[in-house]
C-alpha positions as CSV (number, residue, x, y, z in Angstrom):
1,X,0.0,0.0,0.0
2,X,1.5,3.3,-1.1
3,X,0.1,6.4,0.6
4,X,0.8,10.1,0.4
5,X,2.7,11.7,3.3
6,X,0.8,11.4,6.5
7,X,3.8,11.0,6.7
8,X,2.9,34.8,12.6
9,X,4.5,37.4,13.7
10,X,6.6,37.3,16.8
11,X,5.9,40.1,19.3
12,X,9.0,41.3,21.2
13,X,6.8,42.3,24.1
14,X,5.6,38.8,24.8
15,X,9.0,37.3,25.8
16,X,12.7,37.5,26.0
17,X,15.6,35.1,26.2
18,X,17.8,35.4,29.4
19,X,21.5,35.4,28.8
20,X,22.1,32.1,30.6
21,X,19.7,30.5,28.2
22,X,21.5,31.9,25.2
23,X,24.9,30.6,26.6
24,X,23.4,27.1,27.0
25,X,21.9,27.2,23.6
26,X,25.2,28.2,22.0
27,X,27.1,25.4,23.9
28,X,24.5,22.8,22.8
29,X,24.5,24.1,19.3
30,X,28.3,23.7,19.0
31,X,28.1,20.1,20.3
32,X,25.3,19.2,17.7
33,X,27.2,21.0,15.0
34,X,30.3,18.9,15.5
35,X,28.2,15.8,15.7
36,X,26.6,16.7,12.4
37,X,29.9,17.0,10.7
38,X,30.7,13.4,11.6
39,X,27.2,12.1,10.7
40,X,26.9,13.9,7.5
41,X,30.0,12.1,6.1
42,X,28.3,8.7,6.7
43,X,26.3,7.2,3.8
44,X,22.6,6.6,4.2
45,X,21.9,3.0,5.2
46,X,18.8,1.0,4.5
47,X,18.2,-2.4,6.2
48,X,16.6,-4.6,3.6
49,X,16.9,-8.3,4.2
50,X,15.9,-10.7,1.4
51,X,14.6,-14.0,2.8
52,X,14.2,-15.6,-0.5
53,X,11.1,-16.0,-2.7
54,X,8.5,-13.2,-2.3
55,X,9.2,-12.8,1.4
56,X,11.2,-9.8,2.7
57,X,12.0,-8.3,6.0
58,X,12.5,-4.5,6.1
59,X,13.8,-2.6,9.0
60,X,13.2,1.1,9.5
61,X,14.0,3.4,12.4
62,X,14.2,7.1,13.5
63,X,15.6,9.2,16.3
64,X,14.8,12.8,17.2
65,X,17.1,14.0,20.1
66,X,16.7,17.5,21.5
67,X,17.9,20.0,24.1
68,X,15.0,22.1,25.4
69,X,14.9,25.1,27.8
70,X,12.0,27.1,29.1
71,X,11.5,30.5,30.9
72,X,8.5,31.1,33.2
73,X,7.7,27.6,34.3
74,X,7.8,23.9,33.1
75,X,6.0,23.3,29.8
76,X,5.7,19.9,28.1
77,X,8.3,18.6,30.5
78,X,10.8,21.4,29.6
79,X,12.3,22.9,32.8
80,X,13.8,26.3,33.3
81,X,17.4,24.9,33.7
82,X,17.1,22.9,30.4
83,X,17.1,19.2,29.6
84,X,18.6,16.8,27.1
85,X,16.2,14.1,28.4
86,X,14.0,14.9,25.4
87,X,13.8,12.3,22.7
88,X,11.6,10.3,20.4
89,X,12.9,7.1,18.8
90,X,11.5,3.9,17.2
91,X,12.5,0.7,15.4
92,X,10.1,-0.9,13.0
93,X,10.2,-4.4,11.5
94,X,8.0,-5.1,8.4
95,X,7.7,-8.7,7.1
96,X,6.1,-9.1,3.7
97,X,4.6,-12.5,3.2
98,X,3.7,-11.6,-0.3
99,X,2.8,-8.6,-2.4
100,X,-0.7,-8.6,-0.7
101,X,0.0,-9.0,3.0
102,X,2.5,-8.0,5.7
103,X,3.1,-8.0,9.4
104,X,4.4,-4.9,11.1
105,X,5.8,-4.4,14.6
106,X,7.3,-1.2,16.0
107,X,9.0,-0.5,19.3
108,X,9.4,3.0,20.6
109,X,10.8,5.2,23.4
110,X,9.7,8.7,24.3
111,X,11.3,11.0,26.9
112,X,9.7,14.2,28.0
113,X,12.0,15.7,30.5
114,X,10.2,16.6,33.7
115,X,6.7,15.9,32.5
116,X,4.4,14.4,35.2
117,X,3.5,11.8,32.5
118,X,7.1,10.6,32.5
119,X,7.6,11.0,36.3
120,X,4.7,8.7,37.0
121,X,6.0,6.0,34.7
122,X,3.7,6.3,31.7
123,X,6.6,7.2,29.4
124,X,10.4,6.5,29.4
125,X,10.6,2.7,28.8
126,X,10.7,1.0,25.5
127,X,7.1,0.1,24.5
128,X,5.3,-1.9,21.9
129,X,4.1,1.0,19.8
130,X,2.6,-0.8,16.7
131,X,1.8,-4.4,16.0
132,X,-0.6,-5.3,13.2
133,X,-1.3,-7.5,10.2
134,X,-2.5,-5.9,7.0
135,X,-3.8,-7.4,3.8
136,X,-4.7,-6.0,0.4
137,X,-8.1,-7.3,-0.4
138,X,-8.4,-5.6,-3.8
139,X,-6.1,-3.2,-5.8
140,X,-7.0,-0.2,-3.7
141,X,-8.5,-1.8,-0.6
142,X,-6.5,-2.7,2.5
143,X,-7.6,-4.1,5.9
144,X,-5.5,-3.8,9.2
145,X,-6.0,-5.8,12.4
146,X,-4.0,-5.2,15.6
147,X,-2.6,-2.0,17.1
148,X,-2.0,0.6,14.3
149,X,-1.8,4.4,13.8
150,X,-5.1,6.3,13.9
151,X,-5.7,8.3,10.6
152,X,-6.2,11.7,12.2
153,X,-5.1,14.9,10.7
154,X,-1.9,15.5,8.7
155,X,0.6,14.2,11.2
156,X,-0.8,11.6,13.6
157,X,0.5,8.7,11.6
158,X,4.0,10.2,11.6
159,X,3.7,11.9,14.9
160,X,7.3,11.5,16.1
161,X,9.2,11.1,12.8
162,X,11.4,14.2,13.1
163,X,12.8,14.0,9.5
164,X,9.3,14.8,8.1
165,X,8.2,17.3,10.7
166,X,8.7,21.1,10.3
167,X,9.4,21.4,14.1
168,X,10.4,18.9,16.8
169,X,6.7,18.0,17.2
170,X,3.4,18.8,15.4
171,X,1.3,21.6,17.0
172,X,0.8,20.4,20.6
173,X,-2.8,21.7,21.1
174,X,-4.0,19.8,18.1
175,X,-2.1,16.5,18.4
176,X,-1.0,16.3,22.0
177,X,2.2,14.6,23.1
178,X,2.4,12.1,25.9
179,X,-1.1,13.1,27.2
180,X,-4.6,13.8,25.8
181,X,-3.9,11.8,22.8
182,X,-3.3,8.3,21.4
183,X,-1.2,7.7,18.3
184,X,-2.7,4.2,17.9
185,X,-5.9,2.1,18.3
186,X,-6.4,-1.5,19.1
187,X,-8.9,-2.9,16.6
188,X,-9.6,-3.1,12.9
189,X,-9.2,-0.6,10.1
190,X,-10.2,-0.4,6.5
191,X,-8.5,1.8,3.8
192,X,-10.0,2.5,0.4
193,X,-8.5,4.7,-2.4
194,X,-10.5,5.9,-5.4
195,X,-9.4,7.6,-8.6
196,X,-11.9,10.2,-9.8
197,X,-11.1,11.1,-13.3
198,X,-7.6,11.9,-14.3
199,X,-6.8,14.6,-11.7
200,X,-8.8,13.9,-8.6
201,X,-8.4,11.2,-6.0
202,X,-10.0,10.2,-2.7
203,X,-8.7,8.2,0.3
204,X,-11.1,6.9,2.9
205,X,-10.4,5.2,6.3
206,X,-12.7,3.5,8.7
207,X,-11.6,2.2,12.1
208,X,-13.1,0.7,15.2
209,X,-11.7,-0.5,18.6
210,X,-10.3,1.2,21.7
211,X,-7.3,2.8,23.2
212,X,-5.9,4.1,26.4
213,X,-4.6,7.7,26.8
214,X,-3.2,9.8,29.6
215,X,-4.9,12.9,31.1
216,X,-3.5,15.4,33.5
217,X,-5.6,16.4,36.4
218,X,-5.6,17.1,40.2
219,X,-5.2,14.3,42.6
220,X,-6.7,14.1,46.2
221,X,-3.9,16.5,47.4
222,X,-4.7,19.0,44.6
223,X,-1.4,18.2,42.9
224,X,-1.0,17.8,39.1
225,X,-1.0,14.1,38.3
226,X,-1.4,11.8,35.3
227,X,-4.4,9.5,35.0
228,X,-4.9,6.7,32.4
229,X,-8.3,6.9,30.7
230,X,-9.8,4.2,28.6
231,X,-11.6,5.1,25.3
232,X,-13.9,2.2,24.4
233,X,-16.3,1.5,21.6
234,X,-14.3,3.8,19.3
235,X,-15.8,4.3,15.8
236,X,-14.2,6.7,13.4
237,X,-13.1,7.6,9.9
238,X,-11.2,10.0,7.7
239,X,-11.4,11.3,4.2
240,X,-8.7,12.9,2.1
241,X,-9.5,14.6,-1.2
242,X,-6.5,15.0,-3.6
243,X,-6.9,17.9,-6.0
244,X,-5.5,18.5,-9.5
245,X,-3.0,20.9,-8.0
246,X,0.1,18.8,-7.2
247,X,0.7,18.6,-3.4
248,X,-2.7,20.0,-2.4
249,X,-5.1,17.9,-0.4
250,X,-8.1,18.5,1.9
251,X,-9.1,16.2,4.7
252,X,-11.8,15.7,7.4
253,X,-12.7,13.1,9.9
254,X,-13.7,12.3,13.4
255,X,-14.5,9.6,15.9
256,X,-16.8,8.8,18.8
257,X,-15.9,6.9,22.0
258,X,-17.1,6.0,25.5
259,X,-14.4,7.2,27.9
260,X,-14.0,5.7,31.4
261,X,-11.8,6.5,34.4
262,X,-11.8,10.2,34.0
263,X,-9.9,12.4,36.5
264,X,-11.4,14.7,39.1
265,X,-14.3,15.7,39.4
266,X,-15.6,12.5,37.9
267,X,-16.2,9.5,40.2
268,X,-14.4,6.2,39.6
269,X,-15.7,4.1,36.7
270,X,-17.7,7.0,35.4
271,X,-18.5,6.7,31.7
272,X,-18.9,9.6,29.3
273,X,-19.4,10.0,25.6
274,X,-16.5,11.7,23.7
275,X,-16.9,13.2,20.3
276,X,-14.0,14.5,18.1
277,X,-14.1,16.2,14.7
278,X,-11.2,17.6,12.6
279,X,-10.6,19.3,9.2
280,X,-7.3,19.9,7.5
281,X,-5.7,21.7,4.6
282,X,-2.3,20.4,3.4
283,X,-0.5,22.3,0.6
284,X,3.1,21.3,-0.2
285,X,3.9,23.4,-3.3
286,X,7.4,23.1,-4.6
287,X,9.3,25.4,-2.3
288,X,6.4,26.5,-0.1
289,X,4.4,24.8,2.7
290,X,1.0,25.9,4.0
291,X,-1.0,23.9,6.5
292,X,-4.1,24.6,8.6
293,X,-6.1,22.4,10.8
294,X,-9.2,22.7,13.1
295,X,-10.2,20.3,15.8
296,X,-13.4,20.2,18.0
297,X,-13.9,17.9,20.9
298,X,-16.7,17.5,23.4
299,X,-16.7,15.3,26.6
300,X,-20.4,14.7,27.2
301,X,-21.9,17.9,28.4
302,X,-19.0,18.7,30.7
303,X,-16.4,20.5,28.5
304,X,-15.7,21.5,24.9
305,X,-12.2,22.0,23.4
306,X,-11.4,23.8,20.2
307,X,-8.0,24.1,18.6
308,X,-6.8,25.6,15.3
309,X,-3.5,26.5,13.8
310,X,-1.8,27.7,10.6
311,X,1.7,26.7,9.6
312,X,3.8,28.0,6.8
313,X,7.3,27.5,5.5
314,X,9.6,28.2,2.6
315,X,12.7,26.5,1.3
316,X,15.5,29.1,1.0
317,X,17.9,26.6,-0.5
318,X,17.9,22.9,-1.1
319,X,19.1,22.3,2.4
320,X,17.7,25.3,4.4
321,X,14.0,26.0,5.2
322,X,12.3,28.3,7.7
323,X,8.9,27.8,9.2
324,X,6.4,29.8,11.3
325,X,3.2,28.8,13.1
326,X,0.4,30.2,15.2
327,X,-1.8,28.0,17.3
328,X,-4.8,28.8,19.4
329,X,-6.9,26.6,21.8
330,X,-10.1,27.4,23.8
331,X,-11.9,25.4,26.4
332,X,-15.5,25.8,27.6
333,X,-16.3,24.6,31.1
334,X,-19.6,24.8,33.1
335,X,-19.6,27.7,35.5
336,X,-17.2,29.9,33.5
337,X,-18.7,33.0,32.0
338,X,-16.4,33.0,29.0
339,X,-14.1,30.6,27.1
340,X,-10.8,29.7,28.7
341,X,-7.9,30.6,26.5
342,X,-6.0,27.3,26.9
343,X,-3.0,28.3,24.8
344,X,-1.6,30.8,22.3
345,X,1.6,29.5,20.8
346,X,3.6,31.5,18.2
347,X,6.6,29.6,16.7
348,X,9.5,30.4,14.5
349,X,12.0,27.9,13.4
350,X,14.6,26.7,10.9
351,X,15.7,23.3,9.7
352,X,18.9,22.3,7.8
353,X,19.0,19.0,5.8
354,X,22.4,17.5,5.6
355,X,20.6,14.7,3.8
356,X,16.9,13.9,3.5
357,X,17.3,11.6,6.5
358,X,19.6,13.8,8.6
359,X,18.0,17.1,9.8
360,X,19.0,19.7,12.3
361,X,16.3,22.1,13.7
362,X,16.0,25.1,15.9
363,X,12.8,26.7,17.1
364,X,11.5,29.2,19.6
365,X,8.0,29.4,21.1
366,X,6.1,32.3,22.6
367,X,3.4,30.6,24.6
368,X,0.7,31.9,26.9
369,X,-2.1,29.9,28.5
370,X,-3.0,27.1,31.0
371,X,-1.2,24.1,29.5
372,X,2.0,24.3,31.6
373,X,3.1,21.5,34.0
374,X,4.2,24.0,36.6
375,X,2.9,26.3,38.0
376,X,-0.3,24.3,38.4
377,X,-3.0,25.7,36.0
378,X,-5.5,28.0,37.7
379,X,-8.3,28.9,35.4
380,X,-9.5,31.7,37.7
381,X,-6.1,33.4,37.4
382,X,-4.5,35.1,34.4
383,X,-2.8,32.9,31.8
384,X,0.8,32.0,32.4
385,X,3.6,32.9,29.9
386,X,6.1,30.0,29.4
387,X,8.4,30.6,26.5
388,X,10.7,27.9,25.4
389,X,13.1,26.8,22.7
390,X,14.2,23.4,21.3
391,X,17.3,22.5,19.4
392,X,17.1,19.0,17.9
393,X,18.7,16.5,15.5
394,X,16.5,14.0,13.6
395,X,17.8,11.0,11.7
396,X,15.9,8.1,10.1
397,X,16.6,5.1,7.9
């Protein structure tokens, strides 16, 4: 099955970089620069093991290693004194029985610095990320059974593959990272591709099953803690329309689930219906990149969450590209007179490709809202400014 890649202005008033952060960034940048000189001299390697006949074992992997530093609090596990304990990595094995069916298994590790999700043991160890069997039923129809990536938005199926991402991660408010999200579903999925005339195409996905995701909430001591929540009876789908303009596609989708084991104020074993809808615009036009996505979620009649972002980029040379993004998220809770401005995140970054599978990135975020790990979010108080930067190296094979 061959699929397409699923693969702002910065206000000076909103943040500044202290001198000690600049010194650390320069030191880390020099270390990464010297490492890149060595790595860029190495040839690209592909692990492709022929087992005879039609069978073949293919091995793929990726690593995205970062240094991150924040000012104003802890955000996404990034502390104010910086951390190198910030990483996404995976190793994937794909065994093709024939041209029609294959078995895929992927192991992954994620490190998120001082995030409560990692501190409480939900991240950090090597985990079984994917494991599924897929079979092509007809020329353009494929079925998957097992634990496989959810077709959600532009990036969920390549959520941590740094060599295909403009920044270290996709926009956090839309996709989540470590919490409030699941990259995969345990169940069954059906994929169908349709050619409509000479220039138009359509991809459709249906999936059903369940998954477990992590939420952050207050424990009995009113401290920020991570809670595993089960999403059962999941039923969802996605559509992508490919236009006559090369590189331009439009997508939409959503799912419904019954969530259980919600954090405070819900009682234990409380069940609630969750609804999630999204829409996407993905334009990759020669030297230019333009993406925009909108997501709407509702948890019963308790809360509603809305997130939207726009991301743009331009290739200045074959190796160098710059990107900018603006993301906004609002929450509606009972008892609050107006929407809670969950986050405003303005991002500016650059990436340099030594090779297509060896990428260096640098990015700075001006962020204001209630999504920080520390101080504990207080929706009755003013939003908190936590600005941060990430310097990373991404490699894949």
